[in-house]
DSSP file (Angstrom, degrees, kcal/mol; ACC not computed):
  #  RESIDUE AA STRUCTURE BP1 BP2  ACC     N-H-->O    O-->H-N    N-H-->O    O-->H-N    TCO  KAPPA ALPHA  PHI   PSI    X-CA   Y-CA   Z-CA
    1    1 A M              0   0    0      0, 0.0     0, 0.0     0, 0.0     0, 0.0   0.000 360.0 360.0 360.0 136.2    0.1    0.0   -0.1
    2    2 A S        -     0   0    0      1,-0.1     2,-0.2    63,-0.0    73,-0.0  -0.300 360.0-115.8 -72.3 154.6    1.4    3.4   -1.0
    3    3 A E        -     0   0    0      1,-0.1     2,-0.3    72,-0.1    -1,-0.1  -0.523  33.8 -92.6 -89.7 165.3    1.8    6.0    1.6
    4    4 A A        -     0   0    0     -2,-0.2    71,-0.3     1,-0.2    -1,-0.1  -0.570  29.4-175.3 -80.4 133.0   -0.2    9.3    1.8
    5    5 A R  S    S+     0   0    0     69,-1.9     2,-0.3    -2,-0.3    70,-0.2   0.762  75.2  36.0 -82.3 -34.6    1.4   12.3    0.2
    6    6 A Y  E     -A   74   0A   0     68,-2.3    68,-2.6     2,-0.0     2,-0.4  -0.914  58.6-164.9-124.1 151.9   -1.3   14.7    1.3
    7    7 A V  E     -A   73   0A   0     -2,-0.3     2,-0.4    66,-0.2    66,-0.2  -0.970  22.6-173.8-130.1 112.3   -3.5   14.8    4.6
    8    8 A V  E     -A   72   0A   0     64,-3.0    64,-3.9    -2,-0.4     2,-0.2  -0.909  21.3-120.7-118.3 137.1   -6.5   17.1    4.0
    9    9 A D  E     -A   71   0A   0     -2,-0.4    36,-0.6    62,-0.3     2,-0.6  -0.469  20.8-131.9 -67.9 136.9   -9.1   18.4    6.6
   10   10 A V  E     -C   44   0B   0     60,-2.5     2,-0.3    -2,-0.2    34,-0.2  -0.851  27.9-162.6 -97.8 127.3  -12.7   17.6    5.9
   11   11 A K  E     -C   43   0B   0     32,-2.9    32,-2.8    -2,-0.6     2,-0.4  -0.816  12.5-128.7-111.1 147.7  -15.0   20.7    6.3
   12   12 A R  E     -C   42   0B   0     -2,-0.3     2,-0.3    30,-0.2    30,-0.2  -0.784  20.3-166.0 -89.1 133.9  -18.6   21.2    6.8
   13   13 A V        -     0   0    0     28,-3.0     4,-0.1    -2,-0.4    27,-0.0  -0.876  26.9-123.0-118.4 162.7  -20.8   23.4    4.7
   14   14 A E  S    S+     0   0    0     -2,-0.3     2,-0.3     2,-0.1    -1,-0.1   0.961  92.5  48.8 -58.4 -62.8  -24.3   24.7    5.2
   15   15 A K  S    S-     0   0    0      1,-0.1     2,-0.1    26,-0.0    -2,-0.1  -0.587  89.2-111.4 -89.3 137.8  -26.0   23.4    1.9
   16   16 A A        -     0   0    0     -2,-0.3    25,-0.2     1,-0.1     2,-0.2  -0.488  37.4-123.9 -68.7 147.2  -25.7   19.9    0.6
   17   17 A L        -     0   0    0     23,-2.1     2,-0.3    25,-0.1    -1,-0.1  -0.499  18.0-104.9 -91.7 155.1  -23.7   19.7   -2.5
   18   18 A K        -     0   0    0     -2,-0.2    -1,-0.1    36,-0.0     3,-0.0  -0.672  38.7-166.4 -78.9 134.8  -24.7   18.2   -6.0
   19   19 A I        -     0   0    0     -2,-0.3     5,-0.1    37,-0.0    21,-0.0  -0.983  27.4-104.8-121.0 134.3  -23.0   14.9   -6.4
   20   20 A P     >  -     0   0    0      0, 0.0     4,-1.6     0, 0.0     3,-0.3  -0.241  27.6-125.5 -55.8 145.8  -22.8   13.2   -9.8
   21   21 A Q  H  > S+     0   0    0      1,-0.2     4,-2.9     2,-0.2     5,-0.2   0.886 108.5  58.8 -65.8 -35.0  -25.2   10.2  -10.1
   22   22 A E  H  > S+     0   0    0      1,-0.2     4,-1.8     2,-0.2    -1,-0.2   0.860 105.3  51.1 -64.2 -33.5  -22.5    7.8  -11.1
   23   23 A V  H  > S+     0   0    0     -3,-0.3     4,-1.9     2,-0.2    -1,-0.2   0.901 110.6  48.3 -59.7 -47.9  -20.7    8.6   -7.8
   24   24 A L  H  X S+     0   0    0     -4,-1.6     4,-1.9     1,-0.2    -2,-0.2   0.901 109.4  52.1 -61.6 -43.2  -23.8    8.0   -5.8
   25   25 A D  H  X S+     0   0    0     -4,-2.9     4,-0.6     1,-0.2    -1,-0.2   0.900 109.5  49.1 -54.0 -47.5  -24.4    4.8   -7.5
   26   26 A E  H  < S+     0   0    0     -4,-1.8     4,-0.3     1,-0.2     3,-0.2   0.843 116.2  43.3 -66.9 -33.1  -20.9    3.5   -6.8
   27   27 A I  H >X S+     0   0    0     -4,-1.9     4,-2.2     1,-0.2     3,-1.3   0.772  90.6  85.8 -83.2 -24.7  -21.1    4.5   -3.1
   28   28 A K  H 3< S+     0   0    0     -4,-1.9    -1,-0.2     1,-0.3    -2,-0.1   0.840  89.3  48.8 -51.7 -38.1  -24.7    3.2   -2.3
   29   29 A G  T 3< S+     0   0    0     -4,-0.6    -1,-0.3    -3,-0.2    -2,-0.1   0.846 114.9  43.4 -71.5 -30.5  -23.7   -0.3   -1.6
   30   30 A A  T <4 S+     0   0    0     -3,-1.3     2,-0.4    -4,-0.3    -2,-0.2   0.778 116.2  40.6 -82.1 -30.4  -20.9    0.6    0.8
   31   31 A V  S  < S-     0   0    0     -4,-2.2    -1,-0.2     2,-0.0     5,-0.1  -0.970  81.2-116.8-130.9 133.8  -22.5    3.4    2.8
   32   32 A G     >  -     0   0    0     -2,-0.4     4,-1.9     1,-0.1     3,-0.3  -0.167  31.8-109.1 -68.3 161.5  -26.0    3.7    4.2
   33   33 A S  H  > S+     0   0    0      1,-0.2     4,-1.9     2,-0.2     5,-0.1   0.724 114.8  55.5 -67.5 -29.6  -28.3    6.5    3.1
   34   34 A K  H  > S+     0   0    0      2,-0.2     4,-1.6     1,-0.2    -1,-0.2   0.867 110.5  46.5 -68.0 -34.9  -28.1    8.5    6.4
   35   35 A M  H  > S+     0   0    0     -3,-0.3     4,-2.4     2,-0.2    -2,-0.2   0.907 108.9  53.4 -74.7 -36.4  -24.4    8.6    6.2
   36   36 A I  H  X S+     0   0    0     -4,-1.9     4,-1.0     1,-0.2    -1,-0.2   0.917 107.8  52.3 -63.5 -40.9  -24.5    9.6    2.6
   37   37 A S  H  < S+     0   0    0     -4,-1.9    -1,-0.2     1,-0.2     4,-0.2   0.853 111.1  47.8 -58.0 -33.5  -26.9   12.6    3.5
   38   38 A S  H >< S+     0   0    0     -4,-1.6     3,-1.4     1,-0.2    -1,-0.2   0.901 109.8  51.3 -71.9 -43.9  -24.5   13.7    6.1
   39   39 A M  H >< S+     0   0    0     -4,-2.4     3,-1.1     1,-0.3    16,-0.5   0.576  90.8  76.1 -75.4  -8.6  -21.5   13.5    3.9
   40   40 A R  T 3< S+     0   0    0     -4,-1.0   -23,-2.1     1,-0.3    -1,-0.3   0.680  93.7  55.8 -72.4 -16.0  -23.2   15.5    1.2
   41   41 A R  T <  S+     0   0    0     -3,-1.4   -28,-3.0    -4,-0.2     2,-0.4   0.114  92.2  91.9-102.6  26.1  -22.4   18.5    3.4
   42   42 A E  E <   -C   12   0B   0     -3,-1.1    13,-2.6   -30,-0.2    14,-0.3  -0.962  51.3-175.1-120.3 136.6  -18.8   17.9    3.6
   43   43 A V  E     -CD  11  54B   0    -32,-2.8   -32,-2.9    -2,-0.4     2,-0.3  -0.910   9.4-158.7-125.2 154.9  -16.0   19.2    1.4
   44   44 A V  E     -CD  10  53B   0      9,-2.6     9,-2.7    -2,-0.3     2,-1.3  -0.927  28.2-120.8-124.8 156.1  -12.2   18.7    1.1
   45   45 A S  E     - D   0  52B   0    -36,-0.6     7,-0.2    -2,-0.3   -36,-0.1  -0.792  38.3-140.6 -99.5 105.0   -9.7   21.0   -0.5
   46   46 A C  E  >> - D   0  51B   0      5,-2.0     4,-1.2    -2,-1.3     5,-0.5  -0.475  13.5-160.6 -67.2 123.5   -8.4   18.6   -3.2
   47   47 A P  T  45S+     0   0    0      0, 0.0    -1,-0.2     0, 0.0    -2,-0.0   0.701  92.2  47.0 -71.4 -23.5   -4.6   18.9   -3.7
   48   48 A I  T  45S+     0   0    0      3,-0.1    31,-0.1     1,-0.1    -2,-0.1   0.916 120.0  34.3 -87.0 -50.9   -4.9   17.2   -7.1
   49   49 A R  T  45S-     0   0    0      2,-0.2    -1,-0.1     1,-0.0     3,-0.1   0.720  98.9-134.1 -77.1 -25.1   -7.8   19.2   -8.6
   50   50 A G  T  <5S+     0   0    0     -4,-1.2     2,-0.3     1,-0.2    -5,-0.0   0.798  70.7  81.9  69.7  30.6   -6.8   22.4   -6.8
   51   51 A E  E   <S-D   46   0B   0     -5,-0.5    -5,-2.0    -7,-0.1     2,-0.3  -0.973  92.0 -74.9-154.9 167.5  -10.3   23.2   -5.7
   52   52 A E  E     -D   45   0B   0     -2,-0.3    -7,-0.2    -7,-0.2    -9,-0.0  -0.542  52.8-173.4 -65.9 123.7  -13.0   22.5   -3.1
   53   53 A T  E     -D   44   0B   0     -9,-2.7    -9,-2.6    -2,-0.3     5,-0.1  -0.977  30.4-106.2-127.2 135.8  -14.5   19.0   -3.9
   54   54 A P  E  >  -D   43   0B   0      0, 0.0     4,-1.8     0, 0.0   -11,-0.3  -0.233  31.5-122.5 -54.5 146.9  -17.4   17.3   -2.3
   55   55 A F  H  > S+     0   0    0    -13,-2.6     4,-2.5   -16,-0.5   -12,-0.1   0.821 109.9  59.1 -62.6 -31.0  -16.2   14.5    0.1
   56   56 A L  H  > S+     0   0    0    -17,-0.4     4,-1.4   -14,-0.3    -1,-0.2   0.867 105.8  49.9 -65.6 -38.0  -18.3   11.8   -1.7
   57   57 A V  H  4 S+     0   0    0      2,-0.2     4,-0.3    -3,-0.2    -1,-0.2   0.906 112.5  47.3 -67.9 -40.3  -16.3   12.6   -4.9
   58   58 A C  H >< S+     0   0    0     -4,-1.8     3,-1.4     1,-0.2     6,-0.3   0.921 108.3  56.0 -65.5 -40.9  -13.0   12.3   -3.0
   59   59 A F  H 3< S+     0   0    0     -4,-2.5    -1,-0.2     1,-0.3    -2,-0.2   0.829 109.2  45.1 -61.7 -32.6  -14.1    9.1   -1.4
   60   60 A S  T 3< S+     0   0    0     -4,-1.4    -1,-0.3    -5,-0.1    -2,-0.2   0.462  91.1 109.9 -89.0  -2.8  -14.7    7.5   -4.9
   61   61 A C  S X  S-     0   0    0     -3,-1.4     3,-0.9    -4,-0.3    -3,-0.0  -0.415  76.0-127.9 -76.7 151.7  -11.3    8.8   -6.2
   62   62 A S  T 3  S+     0   0    0      1,-0.2    -1,-0.1    -2,-0.1    -4,-0.1   0.679 108.5  61.4 -74.6 -14.7   -8.6    6.2   -6.8
   63   63 A N  T 3  S+     0   0    0     -5,-0.1    12,-2.7    14,-0.1     2,-0.3   0.613  77.5 111.7 -86.7  -9.8   -6.2    8.4   -4.7
   64   64 A F  E <   +B   74   0A   0     -3,-0.9    10,-0.2    -6,-0.3     3,-0.1  -0.493  33.7 166.4 -64.7 116.4   -8.4    8.0   -1.5
   65   65 A I  E     -     0   0A   0      8,-2.7     2,-0.3     1,-0.4    -1,-0.2   0.869  57.2 -38.1 -89.8 -62.4   -6.7    5.9    1.2
   66   66 A R  E     -B   73   0A   0      7,-0.8     7,-2.6     2,-0.0     2,-0.4  -0.944  40.5-130.2-159.2 169.1   -8.7    6.5    4.3
   67   67 A R  E     +B   72   0A   0     -2,-0.3     2,-0.4     5,-0.2     5,-0.2  -0.994  32.0 170.5-132.4 118.4  -10.6    9.0    6.4
   68   68 A V  E >   -B   71   0A   0      3,-2.5     3,-1.3    -2,-0.4    -2,-0.0  -0.989  64.0 -17.5-138.7 127.2   -9.6    9.2   10.2
   69   69 A S  T 3  S-     0   0    0     -2,-0.4     3,-0.1     1,-0.3    -1,-0.1   0.839 128.5 -45.0  48.4  45.6  -10.7   11.8   12.7
   70   70 A G  T 3  S+     0   0    0      1,-0.2   -60,-2.5   -61,-0.1     2,-0.4   0.628 117.5 106.8  82.1  13.3  -11.8   14.5   10.1
   71   71 A K  E <   -AB   9  68A   0     -3,-1.3    -3,-2.5   -62,-0.2     2,-0.5  -0.977  57.3-147.1-125.5 140.8   -8.7   14.1    7.9
   72   72 A V  E     -AB   8  67A   0    -64,-3.9   -64,-3.0    -2,-0.4     2,-0.5  -0.902   9.6-145.1-104.8 129.8   -8.5   12.4    4.5
   73   73 A Y  E     -AB   7  66A   0     -7,-2.6    -8,-2.7    -2,-0.5    -7,-0.8  -0.858  23.6-172.3 -94.6 122.8   -5.2   10.6    3.5
   74   74 A C  E     -AB   6  64A   0    -68,-2.6   -68,-2.3    -2,-0.5   -69,-1.9  -0.938  29.3-143.5-125.1 143.5   -4.6   11.0   -0.2
   75   75 A R        -     0   0    0    -12,-2.7    -1,-0.1    -2,-0.4   -11,-0.1   0.848  30.0-141.6 -64.3 -37.6   -2.0    9.4   -2.5
   76   76 A G        +     0   0    0      1,-0.3     3,-0.1   -13,-0.1    -1,-0.1   0.720  44.4 151.5  81.2  24.3   -1.5   12.5   -4.6
   77   77 A L        -     0   0    0      1,-0.1    -1,-0.3   -14,-0.0   -14,-0.1  -0.585  55.5 -93.3 -83.6 154.2   -1.1   10.6   -8.0
   78   78 A P        -     0   0    0      0, 0.0     2,-0.3     0, 0.0    -1,-0.1  -0.343  45.0-123.6 -62.3 143.6   -2.1   12.3  -11.2
   79   79 A L              0   0    0      1,-0.2   -18,-0.0   -31,-0.1     0, 0.0  -0.658 360.0 360.0 -93.6 142.5   -5.7   11.5  -12.2
   80   80 A G              0   0    0     -2,-0.3    -1,-0.2     0, 0.0     0, 0.0   0.478 360.0 360.0  78.0 360.0   -6.8   10.0  -15.5
């Protein structure tokens, strides 16, 4: 397993964010609906994309390693 290059804080926002349907379909089997609705209000400052990204998009990314205590561990490899 590769080590994390970045450790990024998870932040809460007031309004739930729009998540692409393919991401939701991918996550539905692994995470319950209450947890998904809670995670829709969380964002991370993505070091790869250089912008605020919804946590559920980050969770489905190939660079995602784990989330522990409000921090996301990211491999930091180029996407695509």
